Structure formats: structure tokens, C-alpha cells
C-alpha positions in Angstrom: 53.1 54.0 -14.4 50.7 56.9 -15.0 51.6 60.5 -15.9 50.6 61.5 -12.3 52.8 59.0 -10.7 55.6 60.0 -13.0 55.3 63.6 -12.0 55.8 62.5 -8.1 59.2 60.7 -9.1 60.9 63.5 -11.1 62.9 65.4 -8.4 64.2 62.1 -7.0 64.8 60.6 -10.5 66.9 63.7 -11.6 68.8 63.5 -8.3 69.6 59.7 -8.7 67.8 58.7 -5.6 65.2 56.2 -6.9 65.6 52.4 -6.7 66.6 50.8 -9.8 63.1 49.1 -10.4 61.4 52.5 -10.2 64.0 54.1 -12.6 63.2 51.4 -15.1 59.4 52.0 -14.8 59.9 55.8 -15.0 62.1 55.5 -18.1 59.7 53.0 -19.7 56.8 55.5 -19.3 59.0 58.3 -20.5 59.8 56.3 -23.5 56.0 56.1 -24.5 54.8 59.3 -23.2 55.6 62.5 -25.2 53.9 64.6 -22.7 56.1 63.6 -19.8 59.1 63.9 -21.9 58.1 67.5 -22.7 57.2 67.9 -18.8 60.6 66.6 -17.7 62.6 68.7 -20.2 60.6 71.7 -19.0 61.5 70.6 -15.5 65.1 70.4 -16.1 65.2 73.9 -17.9 63.4 75.3 -14.9 66.2 73.8 -12.7 68.9 75.3 -14.8 67.4 78.5 -14.7 67.2 78.5 -10.9 70.7 77.5 -10.7 71.7 80.3 -13.0 69.7 82.8 -11.1 71.3 81.8 -7.8 74.9 82.1 -9.3 74.2 85.8 -10.0 76.0 88.0 -7.2 73.9 90.6 -5.6 75.9 93.8 -5.7 77.0 95.1 -2.5 75.0 98.4 -2.9 71.8 96.6 -3.0 69.8 96.9 0.2 69.4 93.7 2.2 65.6 92.3 2.5 64.3 92.8 6.0 64.4 89.7 8.2 60.8 90.2 9.1 59.6 90.2 5.6 61.8 87.0 4.9 60.0 85.4 8.0 56.5 86.6 6.8 57.0 85.1 3.3 58.3 81.8 4.8 55.3 81.6 7.2 52.8 82.5 4.4 54.2 79.6 2.1 53.8 76.9 5.1 50.3 77.8 5.5 47.8 75.3 3.9 
């Protein structure tokens, strides 16, 4: 497994959604590759920060984001 291949599996690996043979190949690669171990550690930290950010309640006095703005942002992220 190459580093590029390993990065394709990270999300499924952390979610426990990989076949056992892929998990073994992935973990074998991680055991030999300090760069990928650092990458997955950073990826895990990012996920933890995202979870923490979404746990923060928005105060009731905060204005809501206009729906048309939300739609515009979502449409812009879908464009190639």
C-alpha cells in the first residue's frame, strides 16, 4: 500500500468500515510509515476539534444565517 492509497482509506478505517484484509494492509503500512502515522494523528485531532466545535450551543440571541446564504455556499462547494 502506498501513502496515497492509505489516505483514501483513513475515513473508512476510523469508522471501522473496511474489510479485514484492507485493515491489515493499512495497519502494516502505518507501522512502517511515520509520515502516514503523523497524518492520521492530525486527521483524528481534526475530527475531535470538529466534534467539539459542533457541541458548542449557539446562544439564542445569535442571528440565524439566512437560508439563501446557506444554499449559495452549498451550491458553490458542489461546483467542480
